[in-house]
C-alpha positions in Angstrom: 104.7 22.0 80.2 101.5 22.6 77.9 98.4 24.0 80.4 96.0 24.8 77.4 95.9 22.9 74.4 93.3 24.7 72.8 95.4 28.0 72.4 99.0 26.3 72.7 99.7 28.1 76.2 102.6 26.7 78.3 103.3 27.3 81.9 106.1 29.5 80.6 103.6 31.6 78.7 101.6 32.0 82.1 105.1 33.0 84.0 105.9 35.5 81.6 102.5 37.3 81.5 102.8 37.6 85.2 106.4 39.0 85.4 106.1 41.1 82.2 102.5 42.3 81.8 101.3 42.4 85.7 98.6 39.4 85.1 97.3 39.0 88.4 93.9 37.3 87.8 92.1 34.5 85.5 89.9 37.1 84.2 93.6 39.0 82.8 94.7 35.7 82.1 91.9 34.9 79.8 92.0 38.1 78.3 95.8 38.1 77.7 96.6 34.6 76.5 93.2 32.9 76.2 93.7 30.4 78.8 90.4 28.7 79.7 88.4 30.5 77.2 87.4 27.7 74.7 87.0 24.6 76.5 87.7 25.1 79.9 89.7 22.0 81.1 93.0 24.3 81.3 91.3 26.4 84.3 92.4 24.7 87.4 96.0 23.8 86.2 96.4 27.5 84.9 94.9 28.8 88.1 97.5 26.7 90.2 100.4 28.0 88.1 99.1 32.0 88.3 99.0 31.5 91.9 102.4 30.3 92.4 103.6 33.2 90.3 101.8 35.8 92.2 103.3 33.9 95.5 106.7 34.5 94.4 106.7 37.7 93.9 108.6 39.8 96.0 106.8 41.6 98.7 108.2 45.0 98.0 105.7 45.1 94.7 102.2 45.6 94.7 99.9 46.0 92.0 98.4 49.0 90.4 95.9 49.5 87.5 96.7 51.0 84.1 94.8 52.6 81.6 94.3 49.3 80.0 92.9 47.3 83.1 95.9 45.1 83.4 98.1 46.0 86.5 101.7 47.2 86.4 103.8 45.9 89.3 105.6 48.6 90.6 107.9 49.1 94.0 105.8 49.5 97.0 107.5 53.0 97.9 106.7 54.5 101.6 105.5 57.6 101.5 106.9 60.0 104.2 104.1 62.1 105.8 105.4 65.8 106.8 
């Protein structure tokens, strides 16, 4: 379903951005896909889709910032202290 008509962004695009690019905030979603960057009418719905995607992420993943200010999902590895 289309979420942002100004940029032609669908809920599938948002889900892919979360899964493959590590998008985890509306700011990153706007920077990546342009969502809510024009008229803003899609902001609420885009936020709902983003929130739903983030809640479905496995618990053993966490977000770490990358060099480009976009997080990369990596397994949450427990460190052993000697």
